[in-house]
N, C-alpha and C positions, 0 to 999 in steps of 0.2 A: 503491499501499499504507498501514494507517496501522497505526504499530507503539504495541503497551501492552504493561502490560505485570501478572503480578499483587505487590496486594500482602501483602507474605508475616505475613499476620495468626497465623500458626503460629510462627513464624520463620525458616523457611524451608523445604524442598520437598525433604531428603536423606534419608531415611529412616535411610541408615548411617556418616550423620556426625553426630555433638556438637554441632559446636560448629560454625554455618557464618558466623560471624561477621555476621551479621544477628542481632543487637539486639531481643529483641519488648518494643519501648516507643515509645506515639507521636511522639515527638521524634526516633525514627530511622526511623521510618514518610513523616511529614512530612519528613527529611533527602529522603527519596528520593525521594518525592512532586514537592519544590517543583526537584531536580534531575530529574527527565521529562522538567518544562515549557523547563527550561534548554538542555534534551544532543538537544529532538528530538520525545521518546514524544508519543502521543497520547493515550491511552486508558488510563484507568490501573480494573482489576477486582479487587474486593475483594469474597472468598469468607466464606459466612455455614457454619461448622460450630461447634455449642457443644463437641465437644470436637476434641482434634488426631486426624487423623487418619494424621498425619505421626507424630510421639513416643508415639502410646498415647494410652489412658484420662486417664492425668496428667500429660500436656505440654498446654502454658497455653496457650489460644488466645483472640486478642477479640476482641470484641462487633464484627461486622461494619457494623450501619445508626448507633451511634454511633460506630466508627473515622471513618466515610463523613462524618459533620457534622463530622467533626474535620481530614479532607484537602480535604474540600470550603470552606472558612475559608481555611486559610492554599493554597491557592493560585486561578492566574488566568483559566487558560483549557484544563488536560485535561481531557476528559471523564468525570468517576467513577459506575463498571458496578457498581452494588449487586448483589449475586444474592440471590433475595428468597423462602425455601420456603414457600405460601402456610400448610400447617400449621403452623407457630412466627409468624404474625402476624394476625390477625382483619384483613381486606377492609377495613373505613372507620377502621381504626386507621393500616391500615398509607399507607393512600390520603393520611394527614394526614400523617405523616411523610413521605412521598415530596413533599405539598407544601411545607412545610416545611425540608425540604436542595434541592429545585428554589433555595428563597429562596437557601439561605445562599451556593449554587452558582452565580446567575446563571445559573441553561439547561441548566449542566450536564450535570445529572442524570438517568443513567441506569438501566433494571434488566435484571439479568438472571435471567430467571425461573425459578427449576429446583423440580422435580414430586420433589426427593426420594429420596436412597435406603438411608438409614445407618437399616436399625429400633431397632439400641440403642439410640441416640443420642436417638432418642424416647422410645422404654423410658424413659427414665434421664431425660428433661427431660420427664414427663410430656402427649405430643403422641402423635393419632392415628397410625396407618401403616394405612393400605391400601394395596387390590395393585396392583398392577404398573398397572395400565387405568385402575380408577378414581384414579390419583394427577392426571393428567391429564386424568378429566373435570372432576375440581378445579381444576386449576390452568387450562381452560379458560372454566370462569364466572367464578373469581376474577378474572380481567384484563376480562372484562367490568363487573364492578364495579367496579376502579379505574378502569376506563376513567369510566362509568358517574358513578360520585363525583366524579370532577373535570370534569362537561362539567353535568352536573344540579344545578340544586338550586331548593325539594328533592329526590332521586334517594328513587325505592325499584323495590323487586327484590326478586321471588320463583320462587327457584329451587329444584332439588333440594339444593343445599349450603349455602346464602344467601339469608337475607330480611333486607329494609331497608322501612319505610316514612317515610319520609318526612323523609330525612332530609339537614341542611345540613352543610357544608364549604366553611368557606372558614375565610383566601381559596383560591381556587382556583392552581392551578401555571402559572407564567408561560409555562410550555412544557411539552406534557406527554412527560414522563418517558418517549424510546422504548423494545418493552418489547423485550430478548433473549431465544433460548431454544434450547438446544439438548438432544436426543436421539436416538436411533437405532431405537429399539422402530417398529414398524409404526403405534402407537397413539402413540407420542412425538411419530413423522412427521405424522400426522394434526391432531391438537392445533395443534404446533407454526406447522402451513401455512395453518391459519385466523384464530388468535390472535395471533401474534411479528410484530412487524415487523422484525428478522435472525434468522438463524440461528447460533451456534454449534456448536465439534462440538470434540469429542477430538482428538486430534494423531493422525495417518494420511501414509500417502504420499501424493503426489501423485495417480494412481489414482485411492485411494480418496475424496479430498476432491472430484477430477472425475467418481464417482459420485454422492454424496451432493450434490454441488451442482448437479449433470441433477438429478438427483430432487425433490431439493424447487424448485427454478426448475417446472420439469410439476407437481407437485401447485399450486401457488401457480399457476399460471396457470388449472388447470382448475377452480379455484375463481372464479375472475376475481378474484382480489385481486390488487392492483400488484403489482409483484419488488418480495424481501427488499427493504431496504435495502443492508444487510453480511451477507459469508458467513463470520463471524472462527471460528481455530482456534487451539487453547493449543496450547506451544512450547517445549521446556530447548530454550538454546542454550551453548554452548560453543562460544567465539573465541578461537585460538590463531594466532600465528606458522608455526607451522603445521603438517599433521598430523599428525606423529609426537605434540609437544605435546597437541595435540584427544586423539588416539588416546588415551593415558594417564590425561587428568582424566573422558574413560566407562570408563576401565577402575578409573579411585579410588571413582567412585561408583558404579557398575552390582555393584560386590561385596556384596550386597547378602543378607544370612541372615533366618531368618525372625524376627521381633521383637515390639516389643509390639505396629503398630501392620500387625499381618499379620491379625489378625485385622479388621480392618475394611478390608482391601480385598478379603481371600473375600468380606465380608457385597456391599461396593461392583458383585464383578463378577454375584456372586447376584442383586443385585435392579435391576443397569440396566438386564438385554436388553441385553447389548452384541452390537455385528454386526463386533464383530472377534476375535477367542480374542485375549489377552491373558499374559502369562509372569511367570517372576519379575523379568523384566531391568525390563518395565515396569514394574512394584510399584517400581525402586528409586526413582525420580522420579512426581507426581500426571499426570494427563490423563494419562493416554500419551504425555506428553513429548515423549519420546525419539525416537516414530518419524518425525518426518519429515522426521531425519535436518541439523538446523540443528548440524554440528558438523566443526568445522575451521578450514581460513584463511577470512579475512573474505570473498575472495576466493568462495569455497565455499561457503558462506552463505550471502554474497546470488545468487549461481550458482542455491542450490538455492530463496530465496524466489522471485527469479522463477517457477520453474516453476510453482509456486504460484498465485502471483495469475495465471498463465499461463489457468491454472484455472478461477479467478473470485475466488478467495481477496482478501477487499482489508483484512482485520483480522488481524493476528497477536497474542495474550495471550501474551509470554514471562515464562518462570519464569528468572532468573538464580541462582549463587551463587557468591562472595558476593553479595545481591543489588546493591547501590552499586555496589561498583567491575564488577561485569562488565556493568553497565547502562551506564555511563558507556562502554566496551571496547567493545559492541556499537552505541552512539549513534556515536562518533571513526570505528568502522574501520566499522561493515555499511550502516548508514542511508543513508551515502553514496552507497556504490559502488551496492545497489538503488533511491535514485532515480534516477541517471544511468542505469542499463539499462532505466528504464521510461522514459526520458526517450526511450532509440534505440530504441525496440520501440514504441512510438509510432502511429498511423498519420501 
């Protein structure tokens, strides 16, 4: 199992807690990243939204790609995965930025290609927002263009959405960024099976992840492609000395009322064609993070993680609050138990 964390570019993950002791400053994000490397985390995901879907439209959020370049410069070993939404980045410019950040990162830079879901954000930022299935068609062509620019010189492409003629992109990235993607709709799964190197999903139960991974493996095989390199899942973790203390924290963070960010949550649900019904409890943290059930003592959380590992999940992208303190706790108390359990179950 690989352990990752979400870089808190929104200042936290809880919709009903005003101060999560996670200052929104690059200095603090850099401290989190360096700590993550020291305590045993493998990857960080840097999400990209120009509006804050945790705090509402007037909430702060840092630019994902500028943050990524900074994190790459102050770390040495952790994989740095940044979200990329095609409608917000012309492909040749994104390919150039990716090659540059890959140079800064020394080959540790990867992409989470997201087909986007927030129509209101697109409206405010003057970006075209297409119909759901069209967004995945655009993404498929977009990734083709990225890889072409990283491989050929000069590169030309004529497609329904992008046209390039004799484009030079130098230097090429030392390592082509691995492309992760997530989606639950039929259009999403079909597209991702073709263009992505690895599959990501929102938080779910063991049974839900078993079904998703099996389905994506079948789709990949039917296309004659190599297996996905990783299956990753988002999750929110609460680790305490006793189950009662963990439950108390869960009760605290899920005492949610409809607030400033509820509109964006409703738009996410309506625009994403999710395959699992969500409720207000799911809204309390992002990406259905509570659904995997990583709540309890270190032993309970480690045992649950091993259940996901058994069905094929090999990468966890975790959210914590407060980010720094809870990351340390998780690394000290849970990761060693998971690694010991993985060794015991190996053939």
